[in-house]
C-alpha positions as CSV (number, residue, x, y, z in Angstrom):
1,X,-23.5,-2.3,4.4
2,X,-21.0,-1.2,6.9
3,X,-19.5,-2.6,9.9
4,X,-20.6,0.2,12.3
5,X,-23.3,2.6,12.0
6,X,-24.2,5.9,14.1
7,X,-28.2,5.0,14.3
8,X,-30.5,3.2,16.5
9,X,-28.2,4.1,19.3
10,X,-24.4,3.9,17.8
11,X,-25.8,-0.1,17.7
12,X,-23.9,-2.3,15.6
13,X,-24.2,-2.9,11.9
14,X,-26.1,-5.9,12.2
15,X,-28.3,-5.4,15.1
16,X,-29.6,-1.9,13.3
17,X,-29.9,-3.5,10.3
18,X,-32.5,-6.5,12.8
19,X,-34.5,-3.8,14.0
20,X,-34.7,-1.9,10.9
21,X,-36.2,-5.0,9.8
22,X,-39.4,-4.8,12.3
23,X,-41.9,-2.2,11.6
24,X,-42.9,-1.3,15.3
25,X,-38.9,-0.7,16.7
26,X,-37.6,1.1,13.4
27,X,-41.2,3.7,13.4
28,X,-40.1,4.5,17.6
29,X,-36.3,3.9,17.1
30,X,-36.0,6.1,14.3
31,X,-38.2,8.9,15.9
32,X,-36.3,9.0,19.2
33,X,-32.9,8.6,17.6
34,X,-33.5,11.8,15.6
35,X,-35.1,12.9,19.2
36,X,-32.1,12.0,20.9
37,X,-29.6,14.1,18.5
38,X,-32.0,16.9,18.7
39,X,-33.3,17.4,16.5
40,X,-37.5,17.5,18.0
41,X,-39.0,18.9,14.9
42,X,-37.5,14.7,12.9
43,X,-38.1,12.9,15.2
44,X,-41.8,14.3,15.7
45,X,-42.8,14.4,11.4
46,X,-40.9,10.5,12.5
47,X,-42.9,9.3,15.0
48,X,-46.9,11.4,13.7
49,X,-47.1,11.4,9.7
50,X,-44.6,10.2,7.3
51,X,-43.4,6.3,9.1
52,X,-44.2,3.7,6.8
53,X,-42.6,5.5,4.0
54,X,-40.0,6.3,5.9
55,X,-39.7,2.6,7.7
56,X,-39.2,1.4,4.0
57,X,-36.7,3.7,3.0
58,X,-34.4,3.1,6.2
59,X,-34.6,-0.2,5.2
60,X,-33.5,0.3,2.0
61,X,-31.0,2.8,3.4
62,X,-30.3,0.4,6.4
63,X,-29.0,-2.4,3.4
64,X,-27.0,-0.4,1.4
65,X,-25.5,1.8,3.7
66,X,-25.6,1.2,7.1
67,X,-27.9,5.2,8.2
68,X,-31.4,6.1,8.6
69,X,-33.4,8.7,6.4
70,X,-32.4,12.2,7.9
71,X,-35.1,13.9,6.7
72,X,-35.0,17.8,8.7
73,X,-31.6,17.4,8.6
74,X,-30.7,21.6,9.9
């Protein structure tokens, strides 16, 4: 796992991992992170459509790579 992470508002890797384990916080913080990056559509997709599926993928990626999934990274 990476020591630092740019996801979840620049929190460290351990703090981001703990927040990623909790479904509700991972769902909200993932959407807010994408919206704060200027990716409004990607944030809304995370918020309203594929929350559970993206949460499982985010949890896996946070454990293995220390970052969240980038949906519509345009």
